[in-house]
N, C-alpha and C positions, 0 to 999 in steps of 0.2 A: 504493500500500500504506500509506504514512504517513497518508493521509487516513482510511483505515479504522481504523488502530491507535489514533490519537489519541482519537477519540470513545469507543472501548472502554476506554481507560485512564482517561478522565475519569469514565465510568460506574462503573468499578471503584473509583475513588477515592471517589466519592459514596457507594457502597454501604458501603465500609469505614468511612466517617465516621459512618454512622447509629448513634445510641446504642442500646445494649442493656444489659439488667440485668447487673450484675457476675456473672461466673462462669457465664453462660448465653447462649443466643442469643435470649432472649425480648425482643420478640415476633418470631416467624418466620412468623406467619400473621395474618389479620385478627382483631381483638378485638371482641367483642360487648358493647355498652353498653346495658343494660336500664334503662329509665326507669320509675320507679314511679308516675308521674303522666301525665296526658293531654298531648297535643301543645299547644304554644302557651303553656304556663305557664312560670314562672320556672325550675323544675328542668329542663324540656325544653330551654329556650333555653340554659341553662348547659351541658347535656350536649352539645348540637349545636355550640356555639361551641368548647368545649374539645376535643371529639372531632375537629373539623376541624383544630384547631391541632396536636393530637397526631399525626394522620395525616401532616401535613407535617413535623413535627419528627423523627418516628421512622421514617417510610418504610413503615409498615404501616397499613392501614385500620382505623379505629375506627368501627364501624357501630352507629348508634343504633336502638333498637327500643323503642317505648312499650308497656308492659303495666300499665295503671292499674287493672285490675279488683281488687275486694276491698280497696279502700283502700290498695293497694300491696302487699298480702300475696302476690299472685300473682307479682309481680316479685321480692319477697324470697325466695319459695320457689324460683323459677327459678334465681336466683343461688346461693342457699344449697345447692341440690342439685347444682350444677355441680362439675366437677373444680376443685380449688383450685390452679389453674395460672396465673391472671391473664388467661385468655382470655374470661372472662365477668365483667363488672363491673356494679355496680348504682349508679344515681344516684337518690337519694330526697329526703326532706324531713323536717321535724319530725314530721309525721304517721306516716310509714312507720317511722321509726327510734326514736320515743319514744312518741307518743300511742297507737299501736296496742297497746303493751304493756298499757295500761290498758283499751283498748276490747275486746280479744279475750281470751276465757278461755284459748283454746288457739291460740297462734300456730304456724304450720307451721315458721317459722324465727325464732328470737329474735335481735334485733339485736346482742346481746352474745355469746351462746353459739354462734350459727350463722354469724356473719360476721366477717371481718377488715375493718379500715377503713384507708383510704388518706389521705384529706384532706377538707377542706370548701372548696368553691370559691366560696361566697358566703353572706352572711347578710342577711336582709331584715326590716326592722321591720314590726311590726303597728301599724296606726293605727286608733283608734276615732273614728268620725265620726257625727254626728247630723243629723236633718232640722231645717232652720231653724225649723220650726213649734214645736219644743220650747222655743225661746227660750234654750237653753243656749249660753253663750259660753265656758264653761270647765268644768273637772272639778268644781269646788266646786258650781256651779249644777246640774250633772247629778246629783251625789250628793244634794244637798238634795231634788230632785224625787223621786228614786228612794226615798229614806228616807221622804218624806212620803206617797207613794202606793205602798207595796210591792206588787209583782206587777201593777201597772197598765201599766207601760211594756213595750214589745215590742222585742226585737232579733232580727235575722235573721243567718243564716250560710250558707255554701255547702254545709252538710250536717251531720248529726248526728255529733259527734265530730271534726269538722274543726278545723284550726288556728284559724279564725275563731271557731267556737263555743267552744272551750276557752279562747282568749285573752279573750273577753268574760266567760266564767265566772270567770276569774282576776281580772279587774278588779272584777267584782261582789263577789267574795269579799273582796278587799282593801278595798273600800268598805263592806262589811257591808250590802250592799243586795241586793234581789231584783228580777228582771225575767223576763218570759216569753220563752222561746226558740222561734223558728220556723225549722226547717231548710228549706232550698231545695235545688234541684239546680243548684248552682253559684253563684259570687259574683255573676254578672250578674243572675240571677233574683232574688236577694235584694236587690240594689241597685235593681232596677226598682221594688220596693215601697218601699224606703227613699226614693228620689228622689220618689216620688209621695206620701209622707207616710203610707203605710199601716202602716209600722213606724217605730220611733223612732231606732234606732241600729244600727250594724254595725261589727264589727272585721274588718279585712282587710289585705292587704299594702300597703305604701306604693306599690308599682308600680301596683296596681289603683286605690287611692283618690286618688292625687296629682292627677290631672287633674280629678276631680270636686270636690275641695277648692279647687283653683285657680279653677275655674269658678263657685264659690259655690253649687253644687247642694246640697252638704252642708257642715256646719261641722266642721272638724277639732278634736277635743277633746283628745286625748293620743296620744303616740307611745310605743311600748314599748321604747325604748332609753335609754341613759344620756346621750346627746347629741342635740340637734336635728338633723334632716336638712335639707340644703340644698334638697331638693325641696319640703319643707313647712316653711319657716323660721319660720312663725308658729304652728306647732303645738308646744306645750310638752312636755317630757318629764314622766313621772309624778313624778319627784323634784321638778321645779320646781313641779308642781301639788300637792305635799304627799303623794304616794302612791308612795314609792320602791319598794315591793314589786311594782309592776306592771312587769315586764320580760318582754316577749314578742316573740320573733323566730322566723322560720322560717329554715332553713338547708339547704344542698345538699351532703350527704355523698356521697362516692365509696367504695364497698365492694366486697368480693369474698368468695368462699367461705372459711369458716374453714380454716386450714391453708395458706393461700397463703404461699409462701416470703417471709421478711422482705426479701430482696434485691429481689424483684419489687415488693412494697409500697412500699419506699423509692424504687425507680426510678420508679414511677408518680407518687408524691408529687412528686419532683423535676421530672418532666416537666410535670405539671399546674401546679406553681408557676411554671415557666418560661413556660407559656402565659398565665398571669395577671399576669406581672410588668409587662408593658407592651404597647402596641399595641392593635389593634382589639378583641381579645377582652376585655381589661380595660376598655376604654372603654365597650363595649356593656353589660357587666355592671353597671358603675357607673351608666350612664344609666338602668337599670331601677330605680334606688333602692337597690341592694345596697351593702354593704361587702364587701371581700375580706379575710378573716382572714389574718393573717400567720403563717408558720411552723407551719402545722397539719400536723405530722408524723403518721405512723400512730399513735404512742403518744398524742400529745396529742388526736388525733381520737377515739380510743377513750375516753379519760378524759372528754372533752367530752360525748360521747353518753351515757355512764354517768351523768354529772351531770344531763343534761337528762331522762333517764328518771326519775331520783330526784325531780326537781322536778315534772315534769308528771303522772306517773301518779296521785299522790294527788288532784290537781286534777281529772283526768279522772274518777276514781272518785267524787269528791264530787258531780259533776254527774249521776251516774246513767246516763251515756251508755254504751251497749253496742252491739255489732254482731252478735255471735253468742250 
């Protein structure tokens, strides 16, 4: 009899120790994690790493589902229309939570009025790289060429209105220069033409560009952060290059339907922060060239997203890019 009772007592103790939101039994069933981007990208990897850690920490499954259609608007609507109970979460990016405000005339769910926000699990720098045939070794040489031959040079991106497109547009605006934009279906397709010299430059995430810069296939011109990245130590910041206004990163927000109880938002923030504090989840996210923002509480996350919308929407509209 004792052999039977002891395992049951151990299981009961384990269950009792599982964390729950204050004043509730949340979560008492699986949690759906809807990703606004395709599998394999930075947001998807974040979602899967953190969800696996949360499942272990909390004792309930966090199940990832990718819904990238409509530039992330389908995922936004899925979560925004869900019950505000913390059982349907959204993982997005700069595009879904800020750029889309400028790209769509009528968003089904606005990131500020239709969602509550939990935290940001990573931030990734945008890097501008050029084909060696341009001869550009730095931002000053790039700018001089663009000014000398306005509209001659071509840049590619993973699509109209994407982070790469708008980041490059910001750089051009800061330089007072003009270049032709060619949208592709994905970063890899754009980079195929960049590496072949058919286009001249491209802005993309450091996790995508780093290996190509290291191989010498392209020349890293500038990184959109305030400090250099250890992944591309020879690529200067825009401030170092004399253009401090070029700050461009994408980030990975976690959100839920508007009206989610603050205790659940704070509980999820604390649990995600725990998963990012140390160990394999943190190591893998950093290996991808990300930084991990500290103390991104629900309130600070909302304020950050509001500031990013205010920054990027005018830039999006200045490009003329629209989706609907």
